[in-house]
Structure formats: structure tokens, C-alpha cells
N, C-alpha and C positions, 0 to 999 in steps of 0.2 A: 504494500500500500504506500503510495507516494503522497506526501502531505507537504504543506507549506508552513514554514516557521518564520515568515517575513514579519508578521505583525499580528496582534490580536484584533486589529481593525478589519482583517480579511473575513472574520466570522460574521455571519448575518445576525439577526435578532432572535431572541428566544421565542418559541411558539406562543407563549402566553402574552408576550408583548404585542405581537402582531394581532392576536385575537382581541386584545384590549383596544387597539387602534380601531379595529373594525366596529367594535361595539360603541366606542366613543363617537364614531362618525355618524351614527344613527340619530335622527332627530335634530333638534336645535339646542343651542346653548349660548349664553352671553359670551361675547368676544373679549380678546385682550386679557385673559386671565380672570375675568369676573364670573367665573363658573364654579360649580361645586367641586369638580375634580381638582382644580388648581388649589382651592382652599384645603382640600383633603391632603394634597401633597405637603403643604406647609404643616398641617397637623401631624402627619406621619413622621416627617423629619424632625419636628419638635420632640416627639416621643422617642425617636431613634437616638437623638443627641441629648435627651434628658434635660432640655432647657428651652428657653424662649429663643426662637430664631425667626429671621425673615428669609424668604426663599425667592429667588429669581430664576426661572427656567429659561434656558437658551438651547439652541440646537447643536452647538459645537463646543469642543473643549477650548479652542482658541478664544472664542467669545467669553466663556466663563473666566478664563485666566485674565485676559486683558481688561475686561470690564471691572473685575474685582480690583485689579491693580489701579485702574484709573480713578476709582473712588477713594483710594487711600493716599494718593500722592499728588502734589501740585506739579505744574509743568517745570518748575525749577528744582524739583526734587530728584533724588536717585533711589532706585529700587535695587536692593542688595540681594543677589541670588548666586547660586554656585556657577562657576564659569562654564560648566558643562550642562547647565539646566536647560530644559526644553524651552523655557521662557526666553532664555538668552540666545539659544542656538537654533531653534526650530519653529519660531513663530513669525518668521520674516520680520517686517518692521511693524507688525500689528501692535505690539506693546507700546512703541514710541508714538504711533499714530493715535491710539486711543487715549494714551496718557498725556497727550498734548506736547510731546517732545521731551518728557522726563527721561533721564539717563538710566540705563540698566548696567549695573556694575557687577562683574564676575568676582566671586570670592573663592579663595583656595579651600581645599579640603579633600581628604582621601575618599575614594569610592563615591565621588560625586555628592558628598555631604559637606555642608558648610562647616568649616572649622570655627568654633566659637571665639578662639583667640584672634583669628584673622578678622572675624566680624567685629570684635571689640575695636580693632584699629580703624576699621572703616567707618564706624558710627561716631568716632570721636575726632575725625580729621576736619579741620577748618570749619568748625561749627560757627555759624553766624557770619561767615566771610561771604560777602556778596559776590565775590569773584569765583566762587565755587558752588556747584550744585549741592544741595543739602540732603543728607540721609532722610528718607521719608517713609520707607517701608522695607520689609524683609519678606522674601518668598522662598519657600522650600518645596521640593518635589518629593512626593511620597506615592509611589515607588520612584527612585531616582532614575536617571538616564542610563545607568549601567546595571540596573537590576537590584541594587542594594536597597535596604529599608532602614529608615531612621528608627532607632529604638525610642521608647518613651523618654528615656533619660537624655538621649541625644536631641530630641525635639525640645525638651525643657531647657537644655543648655543653650540652645539658639534663642528661644523665646525669652529667656531671662536676660540675655544681653539686650535684646530688642526692648524689653519692658523698661530696663534701666535707662535706655535712651529715649523712651517714650514713643517707640515706633510700632505700628501695627504689623502683624504677621499674617501672610497669606500662605495657604497650602495648595499647591497644584496637585489635586487628587485624581488625576486621570486614571490611575490604577488604585484608587482608594480602597476598594474591597480586597484586592490582592494583598495590599499591605496589612490591612486589618486582620485578615485570616492568618497571615504570617506571624503577626505579633500576638494573636490570641487575646486581644483586648477589646474594649468597647469603643464605639465611635466617639463618645464623649472623652474617654481617656486619651485618644489619639489627637484630639483637636482642642476644644476650649479649655478642658481641664489641664492641658499641657501648655496653654498660653497662646493658642492659635485663634485669631480674630475672625477670619473669613476663609472658607474652603471652596475650591472648585470640586464639587462632588461628582466625579466621573461615573458615567453609566454606559456610554456608547460602546466602549471597548469590551464591556462585560455583559452585553445582552440586550440593550435597547437599540432602536434604529437611529434616533437622533434626539436625545434628551439628556441634558446636563443641568446640574443645579448649582447656583451660587448660594451658599448658605452663610448667613451673617450671624455671629454670636454677640449677644449684648454684653454679657458680664466681663469678658476680657477687655473689650474696647473701653468700657467705662472705668475699669480699674486703672487704665493708662490715662484717664482724663480725656478720652476721645469720645466724640458724640456718635452713639449708635444711630440716632435719628437722622443725623446729617449723612452718614454713610448710606443708610437705606434710601433716603430721599435722592441722593445723587445717583445711586444705582438705578432707580426707577427712571430718571430722566436720561441717564447715559445709555441704558438699554434701548430706549426708544430712539434716541439720537443715533445710536449705532446700528439701527435696523434690525434689532433682535427681539423686538416685542411682537411675538406671533399673534395674529388676529385669532386663529383657531388654536389657542393655547391648550385647550382640552386634549388635543391629540398628543401634545408633549406630556401633559399631566398623566394621561392614561398609561403611557409607557412607564413613567416613573412609579406609578401606583403598582403596576404589574411587577416591576423590577423589585419593589420592596415587599411584595406580598409573599407569604410562605417562605421567606428567606431565600428567594430565588437569587438575589445578588450575592449572597454568601455561598450558596451551592455552586454557582457558576465560577466564582473566584477560587473556591476550594479545588474544583476540578482542574482549572488552569494551573494552579500552583502545584498540584500533585503530579500533573504531566511533566512540568518542568523539573521537579525533584527526581522523577524517574529518568528523564532524559539526562540530567546532569550526572546522576549516579552511573548510568551506562557509559557515558563518555569518559569518566574518570579513569577507567581501567584500560583505555585504548592507547597504545603507544603512539607518541607524536602529538597527542591532544593535550593542550594546556588550558586549564580553567583560569581565566584572568580575574574576574570578580565573582566569587561564589554566588549563585542565584539564591535570593531569599524569597522571591515571589514567582513571577512567570516570565522573567527575562534573563538571558545568560549571554555574556560575552566570553568567547573562548578563542584560542588560536589553534588553527588546523594547518597541517602541511598543505601547501598550495595544490599538489596533485590530488590530495583527498578532496579538497574543495571542488576542483574541476570534476572529479568522479561523481561526487554527490549531486552536483548540478546536472550532470549527464544522465544520472539515474532518475531525474525528475523531481528531486527535492528542491524546494525554493527557500532561500534565506538570504539575508543581506551580508555582503562582504565587500571589501575594497574601498570602503569609506573611511576606514581608520588605518591603523598600521597594517603592514603586509601580513596576511594570513589571519587577521582578526575578523571574526564573523559574529553576527548577532542572531540569536535564536529566541523566538517568542512563542509561547503556547497560549491557547485561548480556551474558552469554556466549551468549545467544540472540537478541540484537538483529540483525535482518537488514540487510545493506547497502542493499538496495532500500528499506527503510523509512527509513533515514537519508537516502538520496537524495531520497525523496519529501518528507520534512520540509524539507530545504534548498530544494527546488524550490518548495514551497508558500510558504515565507517569502520567497524571492526574487521570485516572481511577484507576491505581494501588494505588496512594496516597490516594484517597478517600476511597478505600476498606480497607486500613490498618490504617486509623486514629482511 
């Protein structure tokens, strides 16, 4: 069985999500989020995160990230994120466009995680100097761009630096569920209880068709002396200004409701993570294969011999390589990755290695 490990975006949507869209499309409902389904999403996410939240649904992860950031920083501010973060490397210039020209600054740190000591330096440089952009917000990716996961302690280490400097913290949670399953904690523990103010609650990679949620937490913002009401008001206007206020919002809401019902989101993420764990374990014992950053969720970077890469591609397996150092490939599993496909990939790599030893 030949399968693709290019991205979790290649998987479609869960059946219950499609069914929910079909059901939501029947009859009429008030537009622009003034419907019962959208109100239910806010209620469900408030329960999930165990606190008062405001929710803004959008249809892409890019929109969720850049709209969140735009409400946290002025045009003369800087957003501090890891130098390898998706926000800095893979959102084109959408962040600068939506944030009115704010600067995005890459921070050092191993395994694509912000190093708190480097962050301390960044948040204290040239404060009040009109010749320099001013630190305005911090953003972390969970899961990171190399497949690592911030522990709760690592999140708190970053947010404590931000809190001391009075800066809000955004979490890019494109693979939020995968990280949560990996840590075995609650959504509250991984976000506002750890000092995160706003999260891009990703769902598209993990089972919806096009539904992402910006979730704003009141308590951590107000503990920093920041206005929850201001951020919420800005997001409402910025979402409309940015073209992401869907008139038939109930079709996005229906997806999110189905995603959260009966723990579908956790079931999907658990499968994706399990398939990656199985894949990583199988690759470890193959001569010539080097695990670069051990996968903690559903993404793995490893180095393969170039002839092995060519062989696997010729056998019909799809995955990204050639974008990083020579021989480095990225493998990603999804909620629909079959175990038989993982076994086939491992077998093909192992058979090739044995023939060439």
C-alpha cells in the first residue's frame, strides 16, 4: 500500500463533519454568526477550556494566526516568535499585512522552541526608544515546525517572561489536538492556565473541511492589565475588514460542533500520533536512517540516504525533501493514515537498506 506523508492537510474531512454541513445547510438561519450553532460553539469551547472565552470562527489557519496577532500589537510593535515558526516562515507576508507593518522577530531556541533566556533579551532591548520597534506580543507554535511539543513547564517559562514584560501571548495551535494528546493534559492547562492569552484552535488538519477558531481568554489578559474587551472588539472589526466574516457562519459552526462532539478531535489526533510513533519506531532500526528531532506528535524530520529517498519516491511514497539540508525529509501522519501504509513504508526503506549494505 502506497501512502503519502507530505502533510496532514492531504486528508479530507471526517464523515460526521460532512454530515453536519449537510444538515446545517437545510432551512434558514440568521447570517454572520447570529445563529444558534455559532452560539453553541462558543458555549462548547467555554466548557472545553473551563473559563469564559470569546470565539471567532474563520476558515483558514493563516487567518486565525494573523488576525489574532493583529489584535495584540500596534503597527510599530514587534511580534517575538521562534525563527523557524510557521508565522515567520510560512505565512508569506500575511502577518505584516494584517498587523499593519508590525515587525516579526525570530528568537533562538532548540527544537524550534523559544529559549526563555533569548526572549528575556528581546523584550528588554531599547524599550521606549522611538527609533526602534517595541516588543508587543509573543507567539509560540504548538506543535512546532519540527514536530516537537512544548511541555507545560516550557510554555510557562515563555509566558512568565512575557507577563513580566506585560506582553500578551498567542499560541499557533494548528496541531493543537496532537499536542494535547501528546502531553496528556487538559486544554485549559495547555493554554490560559499556563499564561496563554489567545489561541488559534486548529481543526482543519485534524478532521474539519474549513473551520478554525480564534479563542480569546479573559483572565490572563486582565492579569497583565490588558483589556479583554478591547481585544474582542478589535477582532470583530478586523475579521470583517479582513474578509473572514462568513455570511453563512453556521456551516463553519456545524463543522466545529461535529469536531468537538464525542471527542472526535481527540480520537483523530490520537490516531495520527500513534501512526507517527509506529513509523518512527520502525525507522529507528534501519541502517542509514537518522532521527533528527524525535517526533512527539504527528510530524518527524529525519535524514535518509539520498538513494533511499529516490527509491521510496519511485515506489510511490510521497513526502517532502530537498527543502532543508541534503537528505532531510519531513514525514507527517494524519487521522486517516492507515497502519498498513506505515508498515509498507518501513518495509520498503528496510528492504532497500538491507540490499545496499
